[in-house]
C-alpha positions as CSV (number, residue, x, y, z in Angstrom):
1,M,72.9,29.9,117.5
2,T,75.1,32.7,117.7
3,K,74.6,36.3,116.4
4,D,77.7,35.6,114.5
5,D,76.8,32.2,112.7
6,T,73.3,34.1,112.1
7,E,75.2,37.0,110.3
8,L,77.4,34.6,108.4
9,R,74.2,32.3,107.0
10,E,72.6,35.5,105.9
11,I,76.0,36.6,104.2
12,E,76.3,33.0,102.8
13,A,72.7,32.8,101.5
14,T,73.3,36.2,99.6
15,A,76.4,34.9,98.3
16,V,74.8,31.8,96.7
17,E,72.0,34.1,95.4
18,L,74.5,36.3,93.6
19,A,76.6,33.3,92.2
20,T,73.0,31.8,90.6
21,L,72.2,35.0,89.3
22,A,75.8,35.0,87.6
23,G,75.2,31.6,86.4
24,S,71.6,32.3,85.1
25,E,73.3,35.2,83.2
26,I,75.9,33.3,81.8
27,A,73.8,30.3,80.9
28,L,71.5,32.6,79.0
29,A,74.2,34.6,76.9
30,L,76.9,31.6,76.3
31,G,77.5,30.9,72.5
32,G,75.3,33.8,71.5
33,M,76.7,37.4,69.7
34,L,78.6,39.2,72.6
35,E,79.8,42.7,72.7
36,V,83.3,42.1,74.0
37,R,86.3,44.6,74.7
38,Y,89.5,44.3,75.5
39,K,91.2,46.0,78.6
40,D,93.6,48.8,78.4
41,K,97.3,47.9,80.0
42,G,99.8,50.9,79.6
43,G,98.0,52.2,76.5
44,V,97.7,49.0,74.7
45,E,94.9,46.5,74.3
46,S,95.4,43.3,76.2
47,L,93.9,40.4,74.0
48,R,94.6,38.1,77.2
49,D,92.0,40.3,79.1
50,P,88.7,40.6,77.4
51,V,85.4,41.7,79.3
52,S,82.1,40.9,77.8
53,E,78.9,43.0,78.3
54,V,77.8,39.9,80.4
55,D,80.6,41.0,83.4
56,E,79.6,44.4,83.5
57,K,75.9,43.9,83.4
58,V,76.2,41.2,86.2
59,E,78.6,43.3,88.2
60,R,76.2,46.2,88.4
61,M,73.2,43.9,89.5
62,I,75.5,42.4,92.4
63,R,76.1,45.7,93.5
64,M,72.5,46.9,93.4
65,V,71.8,43.8,95.8
66,L,74.6,44.3,98.2
67,A,73.9,48.5,98.4
68,D,70.6,47.3,99.5
69,R,71.3,44.6,102.2
70,F,74.7,45.2,103.3
71,P,75.2,49.3,102.5
72,D,78.2,49.4,104.9
73,H,79.9,46.4,103.5
74,G,83.1,46.9,101.1
75,I,82.9,45.8,97.6
76,I,85.7,44.9,95.3
77,G,84.9,43.8,91.6
78,E,87.0,43.0,88.6
79,E,85.0,45.5,86.5
80,M,84.4,48.3,88.6
81,D,86.2,50.9,91.1
82,A,86.3,49.4,94.8
83,H,83.2,50.4,97.1
84,P,85.1,50.7,100.6
85,A,83.6,49.6,103.6
86,S,81.6,52.2,106.1
87,G,80.8,52.3,109.5
88,G,83.2,50.3,110.7
89,S,82.4,47.1,108.8
90,A,85.0,44.5,108.6
91,Y,83.2,43.0,105.9
92,V,84.3,43.2,101.7
93,W,82.9,41.4,98.9
94,A,85.1,40.2,96.3
95,V,83.1,39.5,93.1
96,D,83.8,38.1,89.6
97,P,80.7,37.8,87.7
98,V,82.3,35.9,84.7
99,D,85.5,33.7,85.6
100,G,87.0,32.5,82.6
101,T,86.1,35.4,80.4
102,T,88.3,34.0,77.6
103,N,86.3,30.7,77.7
104,F,83.1,32.5,77.9
105,V,83.4,34.5,74.9
106,N,84.7,31.9,72.8
107,G,81.6,29.7,73.8
108,F,83.8,27.3,75.8
109,P,81.7,26.0,78.4
110,M,84.2,26.2,81.5
111,V,82.8,29.4,83.2
112,A,82.3,30.4,87.1
113,G,80.6,33.3,88.8
114,S,82.7,33.8,92.0
115,I,81.1,35.5,95.3
116,G,83.9,35.7,98.2
117,V,83.2,37.4,101.5
118,L,86.2,38.7,103.6
119,R,86.1,39.7,107.1
120,D,89.3,41.3,108.4
121,G,90.8,40.4,105.2
122,M,90.3,36.7,105.5
123,P,87.9,34.6,103.5
124,V,84.8,33.7,105.6
125,A,82.2,32.4,103.2
126,G,82.2,31.8,99.6
127,A,79.7,30.9,96.7
128,I,80.9,29.7,93.2
129,W,78.4,29.0,90.4
130,C,80.2,26.3,87.8
131,S,79.3,25.8,84.5
132,T,79.5,21.9,85.4
133,G,81.1,19.9,88.6
134,H,81.1,16.6,90.3
135,A,77.4,16.0,89.4
136,L,77.7,16.7,85.6
137,R,75.5,19.6,85.9
138,P,76.1,23.5,86.6
139,G,75.5,24.6,90.1
140,V,76.9,26.3,93.2
141,Y,79.2,25.2,95.4
142,H,79.2,27.3,98.7
143,G,80.2,27.5,102.6
144,R,80.9,29.6,105.4
145,I,83.3,29.2,108.2
146,G,82.0,26.6,110.9
147,G,79.7,24.8,108.2
148,D,80.2,22.2,105.4
149,L,81.1,22.2,102.0
150,M,77.6,22.7,100.2
151,F,76.3,22.3,96.6
152,E,73.1,23.6,95.7
153,G,71.9,23.8,99.3
154,E,72.9,19.8,99.9
155,T,76.1,18.9,102.1
156,L,78.6,17.6,99.8
157,R,80.0,14.4,100.7
158,R,83.5,14.0,99.1
159,S,84.1,10.2,98.0
160,G,87.4,9.5,96.4
161,N,88.1,6.4,94.5
162,S,91.0,4.3,96.3
163,T,91.9,2.4,93.3
164,V,92.8,5.6,91.3
165,R,96.7,6.1,92.0
166,R,97.5,9.3,90.3
167,R,95.0,12.2,90.6
168,L,94.7,15.5,89.1
169,V,96.1,19.1,89.6
170,G,95.3,22.3,88.1
171,L,98.3,24.2,86.8
172,P,98.5,27.8,85.3
173,T,100.4,26.4,82.1
174,P,99.8,23.3,80.2
175,A,102.0,20.3,81.1
176,S,102.1,16.5,81.0
177,G,102.1,16.1,84.8
178,A,103.6,17.3,87.8
179,G,104.9,14.7,90.8
180,P,102.5,12.4,91.6
181,W,99.6,14.0,89.5
182,D,98.7,14.4,85.9
183,A,98.0,18.4,85.0
184,R,94.9,20.1,83.8
185,K,94.1,23.5,82.8
186,T,90.6,24.8,82.8
187,G,91.0,28.7,82.0
188,S,89.2,29.5,85.6
189,A,90.6,30.0,88.7
190,A,87.5,29.9,90.2
191,I,86.7,26.5,89.0
192,E,89.8,25.2,89.9
193,C,89.6,26.3,93.5
194,A,85.9,24.7,93.9
195,F,87.1,21.6,92.0
196,V,89.5,21.2,94.7
197,A,87.3,21.9,97.6
198,A,84.8,19.2,95.9
199,G,87.7,16.7,95.4
200,L,87.5,16.5,91.6
201,L,91.3,18.3,91.5
202,E,93.8,17.0,94.7
203,A,95.5,20.5,94.3
204,A,96.1,23.8,92.0
205,R,98.5,26.3,91.6
206,F,98.1,30.2,90.5
207,E,100.8,32.4,89.5
208,T,99.1,36.0,89.5
209,P,95.6,35.4,90.7
210,N,93.6,38.9,91.7
211,I,91.6,38.5,94.8
212,W,88.4,38.2,93.1
213,D,89.4,34.9,91.1
214,V,89.9,33.0,94.2
215,A,88.2,34.8,97.5
216,G,85.3,32.5,97.1
217,G,87.4,29.5,96.5
218,L,89.5,30.2,99.6
219,A,86.5,30.2,101.7
220,L,85.7,26.7,100.8
221,L,89.1,24.9,101.5
222,P,89.0,25.0,105.1
223,L,85.6,23.1,105.1
224,V,87.3,20.0,103.7
225,G,90.6,20.2,105.6
226,G,92.6,22.0,102.9
227,E,95.6,23.8,103.0
228,V,96.2,27.0,101.4
229,L,100.0,28.4,100.7
230,E,101.1,31.8,99.4
231,R,104.6,32.7,98.2
232,Q,106.5,34.9,100.7
233,G,110.1,35.7,99.6
234,E,111.9,32.5,98.5
235,G,109.4,29.9,100.1
236,W,105.7,29.5,101.1
237,A,103.6,29.8,104.2
238,R,100.5,29.4,105.0
239,F,97.9,31.9,103.7
240,E,97.2,35.0,106.3
241,G,94.5,36.9,104.3
242,F,94.3,39.7,101.6
243,G,95.9,42.5,103.9
244,A,94.5,45.9,104.9
245,P,91.4,47.1,102.9
246,Q,93.6,49.5,100.7
247,A,95.7,47.1,99.4
248,Q,93.3,44.2,98.7
249,R,92.3,45.4,95.2
250,S,95.9,45.4,94.1
251,W,96.7,42.2,95.9
252,S,98.1,39.3,93.6
253,K,100.5,36.4,94.8
254,P,101.5,33.0,93.8
255,L,98.9,30.5,95.5
256,I,99.2,26.6,96.1
257,L,95.9,24.9,97.7
258,G,95.1,21.4,97.9
259,T,93.8,18.5,100.1
260,A,97.3,16.6,99.9
261,P,99.9,16.9,102.8
262,E,101.5,20.4,102.9
263,A,104.9,18.9,102.3
264,V,103.7,17.0,99.1
265,L,102.4,20.4,98.0
266,Q,105.6,22.2,98.4
267,E,107.6,19.5,97.0
268,H,105.8,19.3,94.0
269,L,104.1,22.6,93.3
270,G,106.5,24.9,95.1
271,G,109.4,25.2,92.5
């Protein structure tokens, strides 16, 4: 085992631990009386961007663990200021303790906790706790480059039903269908990334994702031969990373991801 693989195994294990922590806190609080505030955008409360006490509590807990184990790694979280990498480290953790907060504060049980790890701007490890999944129970989808897609520590063997002739796609706005797919909207980009990797969705499109929404999921797609495309100008190109560290927190580009052929993804989702 190489030094690089040993390092990535340790990083993946920590990502799984942190995603599990987020999931435990979500499960404890779901349906309870939460303290909720709304983010300020230009001096006006944005009712589309709620923040719960759990979001902030779990992000603080995650940052404490990372400060202890990987003090030189950078951290980008949804709720707090970015912590830049130090000592020449190429690693940045992009964390979303509660993805699908609107679902969460309304008690709608479609929620995720997402941990993504970048190296030189590219996702190399990810762990996403999902409130449900292919096994009809909560658990963590996870993996690292050079490894397999895992669910709760076990290799996930994707198995499609060949008699199903119309699969599902995740879309940012409700629609009856999209090309060869029937459309679904979960309210969580992280869940949709995990579900594409797991084979529950064949593709998904996101209009304005943030780095913490998708970093964990984008680490999982290559493990199953998936494609990730980003909008570049008027067209689409293969995803090339989140850019330089100073630009990562503000990154937001339309994305298409899926296990269908690239030409099919572009034809039906690239409009």
